[in-house]
VOFISE-699044 format. One record per residue (C-alpha): residue number from 1; x, y, z. Coordinates in nm, 2 decimals, padded with zeros to 4 digits. Layout:
% residues N
- NUM|X|Y|Z
...
END
This chain:
% residues 691
- 1|00.59|03.00|-02.19
- 2|00.81|02.85|-01.86
- 3|00.96|02.55|-01.79
- 4|00.71|02.29|-01.67
- 5|00.76|02.12|-01.41
- 6|00.63|01.78|-01.25
- 7|00.70|01.75|-00.90
- 8|00.57|01.41|-00.75
- 9|00.62|01.24|-00.34
- 10|00.64|00.85|-00.26
- 11|00.49|00.74|00.10
- 12|00.50|00.40|00.18
- 13|00.58|00.23|00.49
- 14|00.65|-00.14|00.51
- 15|00.44|-00.44|00.63
- 16|00.47|-00.52|00.99
- 17|00.63|-00.16|01.07
- 18|00.60|-00.11|01.46
- 19|00.30|00.17|01.50
- 20|00.53|00.42|01.68
- 21|00.74|00.41|01.41
- 22|00.50|00.52|01.16
- 23|00.32|00.76|01.38
- 24|00.64|00.96|01.39
- 25|00.70|00.94|01.01
- 26|00.31|01.06|01.00
- 27|00.33|01.37|01.23
- 28|00.72|01.49|01.14
- 29|00.65|01.47|00.76
- 30|00.39|01.31|00.62
- 31|00.06|01.54|00.78
- 32|00.29|01.85|00.81
- 33|00.44|01.79|00.41
- 34|00.04|01.79|00.31
- 35|-00.08|02.08|00.56
- 36|00.19|02.26|00.44
- 37|00.05|02.22|00.02
- 38|-00.32|02.30|00.12
- 39|-00.13|02.64|00.22
- 40|-00.03|02.68|-00.13
- 41|-00.35|02.61|-00.30
- 42|-00.08|02.73|-00.68
- 43|00.11|02.40|-00.54
- 44|-00.01|02.10|-00.78
- 45|00.18|01.77|-00.77
- 46|00.15|01.41|-00.77
- 47|00.10|01.17|-00.50
- 48|00.18|00.81|-00.45
- 49|00.10|00.65|-00.14
- 50|00.13|00.27|-00.06
- 51|-00.20|00.06|00.00
- 52|-00.02|-00.06|00.30
- 53|00.04|00.30|00.44
- 54|-00.32|00.40|00.35
- 55|-00.49|00.20|00.55
- 56|-00.30|00.26|00.83
- 57|-00.36|00.61|00.80
- 58|-00.75|00.55|00.79
- 59|-00.76|00.32|01.08
- 60|-00.47|00.51|01.27
- 61|-00.43|00.87|01.14
- 62|-00.76|00.98|00.99
- 63|-00.66|01.33|00.99
- 64|-00.40|01.30|00.72
- 65|-00.65|01.09|00.50
- 66|-00.87|01.35|00.53
- 67|-00.62|01.58|00.44
- 68|-00.51|01.42|00.10
- 69|-00.88|01.37|00.08
- 70|-00.92|01.78|00.03
- 71|-00.59|01.80|-00.18
- 72|-00.73|01.60|-00.37
- 73|-01.09|01.72|-00.41
- 74|-00.89|02.12|-00.46
- 75|-00.74|02.00|-00.75
- 76|-00.40|02.02|-00.64
- 77|-00.29|01.62|-00.63
- 78|-00.31|01.34|-00.89
- 79|-00.28|01.07|-00.73
- 80|-00.05|00.78|-00.84
- 81|-00.10|00.39|-00.83
- 82|00.11|00.10|-00.73
- 83|00.12|-00.23|-00.63
- 84|-00.11|-00.20|-00.35
- 85|00.14|-00.38|-00.08
- 86|00.41|-00.25|-00.27
- 87|00.56|-00.57|-00.41
- 88|00.84|-00.56|-00.71
- 89|00.59|-00.61|-00.96
- 90|00.83|-00.77|-01.24
- 91|00.93|-01.08|-00.92
- 92|00.55|-01.14|-00.87
- 93|00.26|-01.40|-01.06
- 94|00.12|-01.22|-01.37
- 95|-00.20|-01.25|-01.20
- 96|-00.10|-01.18|-00.85
- 97|00.08|-00.85|-01.01
- 98|-00.26|-00.77|-01.17
- 99|-00.44|-00.75|-00.95
- 100|-00.22|-00.54|-00.68
- 101|-00.26|-00.25|-00.92
- 102|-00.65|-00.32|-01.01
- 103|-00.71|-00.31|-00.64
- 104|-00.52|-00.03|-00.55
- 105|-00.68|00.16|-00.87
- 106|-01.02|00.06|-00.71
- 107|-00.88|00.19|-00.36
- 108|-00.80|00.52|-00.49
- 109|-01.14|00.59|-00.66
- 110|-01.36|00.46|-00.36
- 111|-01.20|00.67|-00.11
- 112|-01.06|00.97|-00.28
- 113|-01.28|00.99|-00.63
- 114|-00.99|00.99|-00.85
- 115|-00.88|00.66|-01.15
- 116|-00.52|00.72|-01.12
- 117|-00.33|00.67|-01.49
- 118|00.04|00.70|-01.35
- 119|00.17|00.38|-01.20
- 120|00.49|00.42|-00.95
- 121|00.71|00.17|-00.96
- 122|00.84|-00.01|-00.62
- 123|01.23|00.07|-00.57
- 124|01.18|00.14|-00.95
- 125|01.30|-00.17|-01.07
- 126|01.22|-00.23|-01.41
- 127|01.20|-00.49|-01.67
- 128|01.08|-00.42|-02.03
- 129|00.76|-00.70|-01.92
- 130|00.57|-00.52|-01.74
- 131|00.50|-00.25|-02.01
- 132|00.18|-00.48|-02.17
- 133|00.04|-00.57|-01.86
- 134|00.06|-00.22|-01.72
- 135|-00.10|-00.09|-02.02
- 136|-00.39|-00.33|-02.00
- 137|-00.50|-00.16|-01.67
- 138|-00.50|00.17|-01.80
- 139|-00.20|00.31|-01.72
- 140|-00.07|00.58|-01.91
- 141|00.26|00.62|-01.76
- 142|00.53|00.51|-01.52
- 143|00.84|00.69|-01.37
- 144|01.17|00.55|-01.32
- 145|01.55|00.66|-01.24
- 146|01.68|00.92|-01.56
- 147|02.00|00.63|-01.51
- 148|01.76|00.36|-01.65
- 149|01.79|00.58|-02.00
- 150|02.16|00.68|-01.89
- 151|02.31|00.30|-01.91
- 152|02.13|00.28|-02.22
- 153|02.35|00.54|-02.41
- 154|02.13|00.84|-02.39
- 155|02.26|01.16|-02.27
- 156|02.16|01.34|-01.97
- 157|02.06|01.68|-02.17
- 158|01.81|01.46|-02.36
- 159|01.64|01.35|-02.08
- 160|01.44|01.66|-01.94
- 161|01.13|01.52|-02.09
- 162|00.96|01.18|-02.13
- 163|00.95|00.88|-02.38
- 164|00.81|00.60|-02.53
- 165|00.80|00.28|-02.49
- 166|00.60|-00.02|-02.61
- 167|00.58|-00.43|-02.61
- 168|00.36|-00.61|-02.84
- 169|00.27|-00.30|-03.00
- 170|00.09|-00.15|-02.66
- 171|00.23|00.18|-02.58
- 172|00.35|00.32|-02.24
- 173|00.51|00.60|-02.16
- 174|00.82|00.67|-01.93
- 175|00.99|00.95|-01.75
- 176|01.32|00.99|-01.62
- 177|01.34|01.14|-01.27
- 178|01.61|01.39|-01.28
- 179|01.92|01.30|-01.03
- 180|01.99|01.66|-01.00
- 181|01.67|01.75|-00.89
- 182|01.63|01.42|-00.66
- 183|01.94|01.57|-00.45
- 184|01.88|01.91|-00.49
- 185|01.59|01.89|-00.30
- 186|01.49|01.99|-00.05
- 187|01.92|02.09|00.02
- 188|02.01|02.32|-00.16
- 189|01.94|02.67|-00.10
- 190|01.60|02.83|-00.30
- 191|01.80|03.09|-00.55
- 192|02.08|02.77|-00.67
- 193|01.72|02.56|-00.73
- 194|01.63|02.86|-00.95
- 195|01.93|02.90|-01.13
- 196|01.96|02.50|-01.19
- 197|01.54|02.51|-01.33
- 198|01.64|02.81|-01.58
- 199|01.98|02.63|-01.65
- 200|01.76|02.33|-01.76
- 201|01.55|02.59|-01.97
- 202|01.80|02.72|-02.13
- 203|01.95|02.38|-02.26
- 204|01.59|02.27|-02.44
- 205|01.46|02.11|-02.13
- 206|01.09|02.04|-02.23
- 207|01.06|01.92|-01.86
- 208|01.17|01.97|-01.49
- 209|01.13|01.61|-01.32
- 210|01.12|01.56|-00.93
- 211|00.99|01.20|-00.77
- 212|01.12|01.09|-00.46
- 213|01.05|01.01|-00.12
- 214|00.84|01.23|00.11
- 215|01.06|01.13|00.41
- 216|01.32|01.36|00.26
- 217|01.05|01.63|00.43
- 218|01.10|01.61|00.78
- 219|01.25|01.27|00.87
- 220|01.58|01.22|00.74
- 221|01.85|01.34|00.99
- 222|01.83|01.70|00.99
- 223|01.57|01.77|00.77
- 224|01.25|01.86|01.01
- 225|01.46|02.16|01.17
- 226|01.54|02.25|00.75
- 227|01.27|02.22|00.61
- 228|00.97|02.33|00.85
- 229|01.16|02.51|01.15
- 230|01.44|02.72|00.92
- 231|01.12|02.70|00.64
- 232|01.29|02.55|00.36
- 233|00.97|02.40|00.23
- 234|00.76|02.72|00.24
- 235|01.03|02.95|00.05
- 236|01.00|02.64|-00.17
- 237|00.61|02.70|-00.24
- 238|00.64|03.05|-00.25
- 239|00.92|03.06|-00.47
- 240|00.69|02.81|-00.70
- 241|00.41|03.08|-00.70
- 242|00.66|03.34|-00.75
- 243|00.84|03.19|-01.05
- 244|00.52|03.07|-01.20
- 245|00.34|03.45|-01.19
- 246|00.68|03.56|-01.37
- 247|00.66|03.29|-01.64
- 248|00.95|03.13|-01.54
- 249|00.78|02.77|-01.45
- 250|00.46|02.64|-01.49
- 251|00.36|02.38|-01.24
- 252|00.17|02.11|-01.36
- 253|00.07|01.70|-01.28
- 254|00.27|01.41|-01.46
- 255|-00.07|01.32|-01.60
- 256|-00.11|01.67|-01.74
- 257|00.27|01.67|-01.84
- 258|00.17|01.36|-02.05
- 259|-00.15|01.56|-02.23
- 260|00.04|01.88|-02.31
- 261|00.34|01.82|-02.39
- 262|00.51|01.63|-02.69
- 263|00.75|01.28|-02.58
- 264|01.09|01.32|-02.65
- 265|01.09|01.00|-02.89
- 266|01.12|00.61|-02.81
- 267|01.31|00.40|-02.56
- 268|01.36|00.06|-02.48
- 269|01.50|00.10|-02.13
- 270|01.73|-00.27|-01.99
- 271|01.62|-00.43|-01.65
- 272|01.74|-00.14|-01.42
- 273|01.71|00.00|-01.06
- 274|01.89|00.32|-00.90
- 275|02.22|00.24|-00.89
- 276|02.24|00.19|-00.53
- 277|02.04|-00.11|-00.54
- 278|02.18|-00.23|-00.84
- 279|02.53|-00.25|-00.56
- 280|02.34|-00.39|-00.29
- 281|02.24|-00.66|-00.53
- 282|02.58|-00.79|-00.55
- 283|02.77|-01.04|-00.34
- 284|02.96|-00.85|-00.08
- 285|03.30|-00.88|-00.19
- 286|03.18|-00.73|-00.59
- 287|03.03|-00.44|-00.38
- 288|03.42|-00.35|-00.29
- 289|03.57|-00.47|-00.61
- 290|03.24|-00.21|-00.77
- 291|03.36|00.00|-00.51
- 292|03.73|00.01|-00.60
- 293|03.71|00.01|-00.95
- 294|03.50|00.37|-00.87
- 295|03.77|00.48|-00.68
- 296|04.05|00.40|-00.96
- 297|03.82|00.60|-01.23
- 298|03.85|00.92|-01.06
- 299|03.81|01.19|-01.16
- 300|03.69|00.99|-01.51
- 301|03.42|00.81|-01.31
- 302|03.11|01.07|-01.44
- 303|03.25|01.03|-01.78
- 304|03.20|00.61|-01.74
- 305|02.92|00.61|-01.49
- 306|02.65|00.45|-01.77
- 307|02.91|00.15|-01.85
- 308|02.96|00.09|-01.46
- 309|02.70|-00.09|-01.30
- 310|02.62|-00.36|-01.05
- 311|02.34|-00.64|-01.02
- 312|01.96|-00.61|-01.04
- 313|01.70|-00.68|-00.79
- 314|01.64|-01.06|-00.88
- 315|02.03|-01.12|-00.76
- 316|01.88|-01.05|-00.39
- 317|01.72|-01.42|-00.47
- 318|02.06|-01.52|-00.50
- 319|02.25|-01.38|-00.25
- 320|02.01|-01.43|00.06
- 321|01.84|-01.83|00.00
- 322|01.61|-01.76|00.29
- 323|01.48|-01.46|00.08
- 324|01.46|-01.66|-00.24
- 325|01.28|-01.98|-00.08
- 326|01.04|-01.70|00.11
- 327|00.97|-01.58|-00.26
- 328|00.91|-01.87|-00.39
- 329|00.68|-01.98|-00.10
- 330|00.49|-01.68|-00.22
- 331|00.49|-01.82|-00.52
- 332|00.37|-02.16|-00.44
- 333|00.05|-02.06|-00.23
- 334|-00.02|-01.81|-00.50
- 335|-00.11|-02.07|-00.71
- 336|-00.32|-02.26|-00.43
- 337|-00.50|-01.97|-00.40
- 338|-00.57|-01.90|-00.74
- 339|-00.72|-02.32|-00.77
- 340|-01.02|-02.45|-00.71
- 341|-01.02|-02.34|-00.30
- 342|-01.06|-01.99|-00.38
- 343|-01.05|-01.78|-00.07
- 344|-01.11|-01.41|-00.08
- 345|-00.97|-01.33|00.24
- 346|-00.64|-01.60|00.18
- 347|-00.66|-01.36|-00.16
- 348|-00.57|-01.05|00.05
- 349|-00.35|-01.23|00.32
- 350|-00.11|-01.34|00.00
- 351|-00.10|-01.01|-00.18
- 352|00.04|-00.85|00.13
- 353|00.28|-01.13|00.19
- 354|00.40|-01.01|-00.13
- 355|00.55|-00.65|00.03
- 356|00.90|-00.59|-00.10
- 357|01.05|-00.47|00.18
- 358|01.21|-00.81|00.37
- 359|01.29|-00.97|00.07
- 360|01.66|-00.77|00.04
- 361|01.89|-00.56|00.21
- 362|02.07|-00.27|00.10
- 363|02.30|-00.13|00.38
- 364|01.97|-00.06|00.63
- 365|01.69|-00.28|00.74
- 366|01.48|-00.48|00.48
- 367|01.56|-00.85|00.54
- 368|01.77|-00.83|00.81
- 369|01.48|-00.71|01.05
- 370|01.28|-01.00|01.19
- 371|01.01|-00.83|01.24
- 372|00.95|-00.76|00.87
- 373|00.99|-01.11|00.80
- 374|00.78|-01.25|01.05
- 375|00.49|-01.02|00.96
- 376|00.54|-01.14|00.56
- 377|00.56|-01.52|00.69
- 378|00.25|-01.45|00.92
- 379|00.00|-01.33|00.61
- 380|00.15|-01.63|00.38
- 381|00.09|-01.84|00.60
- 382|-00.26|-01.72|00.71
- 383|-00.37|-01.76|00.36
- 384|-00.23|-02.09|00.29
- 385|-00.36|-02.19|00.64
- 386|-00.74|-02.09|00.49
- 387|-00.64|-02.24|00.17
- 388|-00.54|-02.56|00.34
- 389|-00.85|-02.67|00.57
- 390|-00.97|-03.01|00.60
- 391|-00.71|-03.13|00.42
- 392|-00.53|-03.47|00.48
- 393|-00.15|-03.53|00.58
- 394|00.04|-03.58|00.25
- 395|00.39|-03.61|00.17
- 396|00.54|-03.57|-00.19
- 397|00.89|-03.44|-00.35
- 398|00.90|-03.07|-00.56
- 399|01.17|-02.87|-00.61
- 400|01.05|-02.57|-00.42
- 401|01.30|-02.29|-00.41
- 402|01.39|-02.40|-00.78
- 403|01.73|-02.44|-00.75
- 404|01.76|-02.80|-00.92
- 405|01.72|-03.01|-00.64
- 406|01.42|-03.15|-00.47
- 407|01.28|-03.11|-00.15
- 408|01.09|-03.26|00.05
- 409|00.74|-03.14|00.17
- 410|00.48|-03.27|00.41
- 411|00.18|-03.11|00.41
- 412|-00.18|-03.12|00.66
- 413|-00.43|-02.86|00.82
- 414|-00.23|-02.81|01.08
- 415|00.13|-02.76|00.98
- 416|00.41|-02.73|00.66
- 417|00.73|-02.87|00.71
- 418|01.01|-02.89|00.43
- 419|01.34|-03.10|00.46
- 420|01.63|-03.00|00.19
- 421|01.78|-03.36|00.11
- 422|02.07|-03.22|-00.08
- 423|02.16|-02.95|00.25
- 424|02.22|-03.24|00.50
- 425|01.86|-03.31|00.55
- 426|01.77|-03.05|00.75
- 427|01.46|-02.93|00.82
- 428|01.43|-02.56|00.58
- 429|01.07|-02.48|00.69
- 430|00.82|-02.60|00.99
- 431|00.54|-02.42|00.97
- 432|00.24|-02.41|01.23
- 433|-00.10|-02.30|01.10
- 434|-00.28|-02.24|01.44
- 435|-00.01|-02.00|01.51
- 436|00.09|-01.86|01.14
- 437|00.44|-01.90|01.26
- 438|00.74|-02.03|01.06
- 439|00.97|-02.13|01.32
- 440|01.28|-02.18|01.11
- 441|01.29|-01.79|01.02
- 442|01.63|-01.77|01.09
- 443|01.88|-01.54|00.93
- 444|02.24|-01.67|00.83
- 445|02.49|-01.46|00.96
- 446|02.72|-01.33|00.64
- 447|02.97|-01.14|00.53
- 448|02.82|-00.78|00.38
- 449|03.01|-00.51|00.22
- 450|03.00|-00.26|00.54
- 451|03.19|-00.51|00.75
- 452|03.47|-00.37|00.59
- 453|03.46|-00.05|00.82
- 454|03.46|-00.25|01.12
- 455|03.80|-00.43|01.01
- 456|03.94|-00.07|00.92
- 457|03.81|00.00|01.25
- 458|03.99|-00.33|01.44
- 459|04.28|-00.28|01.29
- 460|04.32|00.10|01.31
- 461|04.27|00.02|01.69
- 462|04.54|-00.23|01.69
- 463|04.77|00.03|01.54
- 464|04.68|00.31|01.78
- 465|04.78|-00.02|02.05
- 466|05.11|-00.06|01.91
- 467|05.20|00.26|01.82
- 468|05.04|00.48|02.05
- 469|04.85|00.68|01.74
- 470|04.48|00.73|01.71
- 471|04.36|00.71|01.41
- 472|04.00|00.55|01.51
- 473|03.85|00.90|01.54
- 474|03.88|00.93|01.12
- 475|03.58|00.70|01.10
- 476|03.26|00.84|01.09
- 477|03.09|00.52|01.25
- 478|03.27|00.34|01.61
- 479|03.14|00.00|01.65
- 480|03.12|-00.11|02.03
- 481|03.33|-00.43|02.09
- 482|03.04|-00.59|02.11
- 483|02.96|-00.53|01.71
- 484|03.32|-00.62|01.67
- 485|03.30|-00.94|01.90
- 486|02.95|-01.03|01.67
- 487|03.18|-01.01|01.33
- 488|03.10|-01.40|01.23
- 489|03.00|-01.58|00.97
- 490|02.87|-01.93|00.93
- 491|03.03|-02.14|00.67
- 492|02.61|-02.36|00.65
- 493|02.30|-02.25|00.67
- 494|02.11|-02.22|01.00
- 495|01.81|-02.41|00.96
- 496|01.72|-02.76|01.19
- 497|01.85|-03.10|01.28
- 498|02.23|-03.04|01.16
- 499|02.45|-03.32|01.25
- 500|02.79|-03.23|01.40
- 501|03.11|-03.47|01.51
- 502|03.32|-03.18|01.67
- 503|03.65|-03.17|01.84
- 504|03.65|-03.25|02.19
- 505|03.83|-02.95|02.31
- 506|03.60|-02.73|02.15
- 507|03.38|-02.54|02.40
- 508|03.05|-02.29|02.39
- 509|03.25|-01.99|02.23
- 510|03.36|-02.20|01.93
- 511|03.03|-02.27|01.89
- 512|02.92|-01.90|01.87
- 513|03.18|-01.84|01.64
- 514|03.10|-02.16|01.41
- 515|03.44|-02.24|01.46
- 516|03.41|-02.55|01.67
- 517|03.62|-02.78|01.45
- 518|03.40|-03.03|01.23
- 519|03.50|-03.34|01.19
- 520|03.24|-03.48|01.02
- 521|03.11|-03.42|00.64
- 522|02.76|-03.43|00.70
- 523|02.63|-03.07|00.81
- 524|02.55|-02.93|00.49
- 525|02.62|-03.25|00.22
- 526|02.37|-03.41|00.01
- 527|02.17|-03.68|00.17
- 528|02.01|-03.94|-00.02
- 529|01.66|-04.05|00.09
- 530|01.38|-04.31|00.08
- 531|01.05|-04.30|00.21
- 532|00.78|-04.53|00.40
- 533|00.42|-04.41|00.41
- 534|00.53|-04.11|00.69
- 535|00.87|-04.19|00.75
- 536|01.16|-04.05|00.57
- 537|01.50|-04.23|00.60
- 538|01.77|-03.98|00.49
- 539|02.12|-04.18|00.50
- 540|02.48|-04.05|00.42
- 541|02.79|-04.28|00.37
- 542|03.04|-04.00|00.45
- 543|03.34|-03.97|00.68
- 544|03.54|-03.82|00.98
- 545|03.79|-03.63|00.90
- 546|04.04|-03.61|01.30
- 547|04.29|-03.35|01.25
- 548|04.60|-03.54|01.05
- 549|04.43|-03.86|01.01
- 550|04.29|-03.96|00.67
- 551|03.88|-04.07|00.62
- 552|03.75|-04.28|00.84
- 553|03.41|-04.43|00.72
- 554|03.08|-04.31|00.86
- 555|02.73|-04.40|00.75
- 556|02.54|-04.21|00.95
- 557|02.10|-04.28|00.91
- 558|01.83|-04.01|01.00
- 559|01.49|-04.18|01.06
- 560|01.22|-03.91|01.07
- 561|00.88|-04.01|01.12
- 562|00.59|-03.79|01.09
- 563|00.32|-03.73|01.36
- 564|00.01|-03.56|01.45
- 565|00.02|-03.41|01.08
- 566|00.34|-03.25|01.11
- 567|00.30|-03.13|01.42
- 568|00.54|-03.38|01.60
- 569|00.85|-03.54|01.47
- 570|01.00|-03.89|01.59
- 571|01.37|-03.85|01.51
- 572|01.65|-04.18|01.53
- 573|02.00|-04.16|01.46
- 574|02.23|-04.48|01.40
- 575|02.61|-04.41|01.32
- 576|02.77|-04.75|01.19
- 577|03.14|-04.67|01.20
- 578|03.34|-04.87|00.97
- 579|03.69|-04.73|01.03
- 580|04.00|-04.94|01.17
- 581|04.11|-04.68|01.43
- 582|03.94|-04.54|01.72
- 583|03.78|-04.23|01.73
- 584|03.67|-03.98|02.02
- 585|03.46|-03.70|01.89
- 586|03.19|-03.51|02.03
- 587|02.81|-03.58|01.84
- 588|02.58|-03.27|01.84
- 589|02.26|-03.21|01.67
- 590|02.22|-02.84|01.58
- 591|01.85|-02.67|01.61
- 592|01.75|-02.29|01.46
- 593|01.48|-02.16|01.55
- 594|01.31|-01.86|01.59
- 595|01.06|-01.90|01.85
- 596|00.72|-01.75|01.89
- 597|00.81|-01.62|02.18
- 598|01.09|-01.38|02.01
- 599|00.77|-01.27|01.77
- 600|00.54|-01.16|02.05
- 601|00.78|-01.06|02.35
- 602|00.57|-01.32|02.54
- 603|00.66|-01.65|02.71
- 604|01.08|-01.80|02.80
- 605|01.28|-02.09|02.74
- 606|01.22|-02.36|02.98
- 607|01.48|-02.64|03.07
- 608|01.34|-02.93|03.30
- 609|01.04|-02.74|03.35
- 610|01.30|-02.43|03.47
- 611|01.31|-02.05|03.33
- 612|01.66|-02.06|03.13
- 613|01.78|-01.72|03.00
- 614|01.86|-01.71|02.65
- 615|02.01|-01.42|02.58
- 616|02.34|-01.45|02.60
- 617|02.55|-01.78|02.50
- 618|02.52|-02.04|02.80
- 619|02.58|-02.41|02.85
- 620|02.42|-02.63|03.07
- 621|02.26|-03.01|03.14
- 622|01.94|-03.10|03.10
- 623|01.63|-03.36|02.88
- 624|01.33|-03.14|02.85
- 625|01.33|-02.84|02.64
- 626|01.05|-02.60|02.61
- 627|01.00|-02.28|02.38
- 628|00.72|-02.16|02.56
- 629|00.48|-01.90|02.48
- 630|00.11|-01.90|02.56
- 631|-00.05|-01.96|02.23
- 632|00.14|-02.25|02.10
- 633|00.48|-02.48|02.28
- 634|00.76|-02.60|02.10
- 635|00.90|-02.90|02.29
- 636|01.23|-03.09|02.24
- 637|01.25|-03.42|02.41
- 638|01.53|-03.65|02.52
- 639|01.59|-03.98|02.62
- 640|01.79|-03.88|02.92
- 641|01.97|-03.57|03.03
- 642|02.25|-03.40|02.82
- 643|02.49|-03.12|02.80
- 644|02.39|-02.85|02.54
- 645|02.57|-02.51|02.41
- 646|02.27|-02.24|02.31
- 647|02.32|-01.86|02.21
- 648|02.12|-01.57|02.01
- 649|02.22|-01.59|01.66
- 650|02.33|-01.23|01.62
- 651|02.42|-01.02|01.32
- 652|02.56|-00.68|01.22
- 653|02.40|-00.44|01.02
- 654|02.39|-00.07|00.98
- 655|02.16|00.23|01.09
- 656|02.18|00.59|01.07
- 657|02.28|00.59|01.38
- 658|02.60|00.33|01.34
- 659|02.64|-00.04|01.39
- 660|02.33|-00.26|01.50
- 661|02.33|-00.60|01.66
- 662|01.94|-00.76|01.58
- 663|01.87|-01.15|01.72
- 664|01.80|-01.34|01.45
- 665|01.70|-01.65|01.62
- 666|01.86|-01.92|01.89
- 667|02.13|-02.16|01.82
- 668|02.06|-02.48|02.01
- 669|02.28|-02.74|02.05
- 670|02.25|-03.05|02.24
- 671|02.54|-03.33|02.21
- 672|02.73|-03.65|02.32
- 673|03.05|-03.80|02.38
- 674|03.13|-04.05|02.13
- 675|03.39|-04.31|02.14
- 676|03.37|-04.49|01.82
- 677|03.53|-04.86|01.72
- 678|03.54|-05.05|01.44
- 679|03.21|-05.20|01.32
- 680|03.04|-05.03|01.66
- 681|02.71|-04.87|01.57
- 682|02.53|-04.62|01.80
- 683|02.18|-04.49|01.81
- 684|02.03|-04.18|01.95
- 685|01.65|-04.05|01.98
- 686|01.48|-03.72|02.04
- 687|01.14|-03.62|01.95
- 688|01.03|-03.25|01.87
- 689|00.66|-03.13|01.87
- 690|00.45|-02.84|01.85
- 691|00.17|-02.82|02.13
END
């Protein structure tokens, strides 16, 4: 008997991805792969397609949907399920996890007549606690990377087969995907691949295991030409037929392998994902240290690789507070959706909001793509809007993000507001249930490990200017001057109602660089608070620190009255100065918004009724500021005309083509000159309103 060979592909696109992108991927990868498979009836394989992508095909590309159905009907394809909306199963509520899987299983049964027994783990994120739930839902096997086993102490040569694991007496099969095959297919010449499979059998392997992204067949750089135009895939499928006829291999689905091949034994796997994911989950500086360690270990890196690990997926919730807050809000709405206000449409939207892609960032996209975050927030707020219909305004304290510090929450059937007393009394979320939009969906500018390459470019550029020696061409990615200039980092998170006391000699460029000579200790520091009815008072006994001067005491009170169910905020500031010396500085109130017009492309920023360009840093004078959209406006009103700074918050991230600048929101700060004398009080008021 030949070497049993199981082949699987995984196809998924994020919630919120652009139609034209999915169309391109379908035309250049998914459809031609299925079409080629249909022409080779001997080729039997396993397929996982996320519910998001299946529904897109059903609505927008029925020929691909129907082609997959034909492959199933002919017995060529074993369907593999997962969470319908491709969540990280280990980090969502248990009842949601079960529903995600059952919805996917039911969809596949209804549309294709097949009940899956295998499950694709999103991003191969494994936690042992999953076992009991999966088995209870009729799942017989999962697939993970062979590295999951190797970091547990298994030898590579022991991983050409599958193992059994258990929890609470429930048994589950686990297939280790061969990393060598993942890198070989579809890139190795056919004969080299044949030699490798022969070597696996000679070494006593029971099974050759491949399962990887379908986008490798036509969308990854260079693969369209290599896989289809130069004929790699056709040659591969014909080689499989020939090898099977010669008795060198036997093509099986995963389900068939499970029935016909004995397990290798018992295995207990640690919390794990693939190596790159574990690296990306680390803090940026730790990524650089891990890279340095791996460089130092050469040529012994392979030998010690099992003992070198990064973090795990949940670390993204520490690395990116925006991700953690969204994750915990999903938990909150999930509990609401499973309560007395059960609504099936709200449940569906809530499950969609668990799509994983917007919650993390590796080297491309993910959390850094505003349209992906926007899509998740829209689904979450759509669910919550249904669940809070008819709800009267309410204010309470709760530690939403589970960081040990309470937030103040204001809800009604119209809006959801979160204030964070431990962090400047800032507005952390301001969501409208009318438009299903969170105006605080802004990403803070942070250092990422791949920014080090830009730093090296700057150093090489400086060396070239000094010595006339060109070394920049050695870099694979050449950042533009705009990218280099945008490589700045924020020292506070970008929320709203951030109080700044800053150097009067600083200007717009300094504000953009987040280096405007802060004199106060209020922006991101703890405030105490008190509530009276619909009014919340934040106060901090802080100080000012002019350069070369000791602390000058200042009591800041921020009184916020919540009106119209959270759609209108009356904000009053009281400054009580207690120092002997006179202080002259600027006082600014910073707002960071992701306006509705940035999500839809419709609308404008208006200053005193006139269009004001927001695409580049600008300063001006005004009294009324409107983030206009046909569906809803966000208005900031001041008592008199005031100077302000405005700039688009741009992050630097990577793409396959190089470095990208992405606008994550708008930073807006009106500011006033202050001349503070001993025992002097100052007052200021402003209004924010959604209408």
